[in-house]
C-alpha positions in Angstrom: 14.5 66.1 14.7 12.2 67.0 11.8 10.6 64.1 10.0 10.4 64.8 6.3 8.5 63.1 3.5 9.0 64.0 -0.2 6.3 62.9 -2.6 6.9 63.4 -6.4 6.6 61.8 -9.8 8.8 59.3 -11.5 10.8 62.1 -13.1 13.1 61.8 -10.1 13.8 58.1 -10.7 17.6 57.8 -10.8 18.0 61.1 -9.0 16.7 60.0 -5.6 19.8 60.7 -3.6 20.1 64.2 -5.3 16.5 65.1 -4.3 16.9 63.8 -0.7 20.3 65.6 -0.2 18.9 68.9 -1.6 16.0 68.8 0.9 18.3 67.8 3.7 20.7 70.6 2.9 17.7 73.1 3.1 16.7 71.6 6.4 20.2 71.8 7.8 20.8 75.4 6.7 17.5 76.9 7.6 17.0 75.0 10.9 20.7 74.8 11.9 20.6 71.0 12.2 23.7 68.9 12.8 24.7 66.7 9.9 23.6 63.5 11.8 20.0 64.8 12.3 18.3 63.1 9.3 14.9 61.6 8.8 14.0 62.0 5.1 11.9 59.7 2.9 11.2 60.0 -0.8 8.2 58.4 -2.5 7.9 58.3 -6.3 4.6 57.8 -8.1 3.8 57.4 -11.8 1.0 59.4 -13.5 -1.6 56.7 -12.7 -1.0 56.9 -9.0 -1.4 60.6 -8.3 -3.4 63.7 -9.4 -1.3 66.8 -10.1 -3.0 70.1 -9.4 -4.2 72.0 -12.5 -1.6 74.2 -14.0 1.4 72.3 -12.5 4.0 70.2 -14.4 4.8 66.5 -13.8 7.6 67.7 -11.6 5.1 68.9 -9.0 6.6 67.9 -5.6 5.1 67.9 -2.2 7.4 68.2 0.9 5.8 67.4 4.3 7.9 68.3 7.3 6.8 67.4 10.8 8.7 69.3 13.6 8.2 70.6 17.1 6.1 73.7 17.4 8.9 75.8 19.0 10.6 76.6 15.7 10.6 80.4 15.0 8.5 81.8 12.2 11.8 83.2 10.7 13.3 79.7 10.6 10.2 78.3 9.0 10.1 81.0 6.4 13.8 80.5 5.6 13.2 76.8 5.2 10.2 77.4 2.8 12.3 79.9 0.7 15.1 77.4 0.5 12.9 74.5 -0.6 11.0 76.5 -3.2 14.3 77.5 -4.8 15.7 73.9 -5.0 12.5 72.2 -6.2 
């Protein structure tokens, strides 16, 4: 089971479930996970509690996924492509 942490700004306040479900859908599709296989956490920070990389908007989002090393490179690439499109 992958363990996923989403870190973003307070732009997502009120949209927490939408962001979590979008990331979970990407995980499920790219890694062929069953629906019950979920471990996703979302953390929101205001501008005073994070530094955004130069040239990025306040919607800058970091997604950290910890999973076993046996996943194929193709599955990891599919997951990355899927996440970049939704976020």
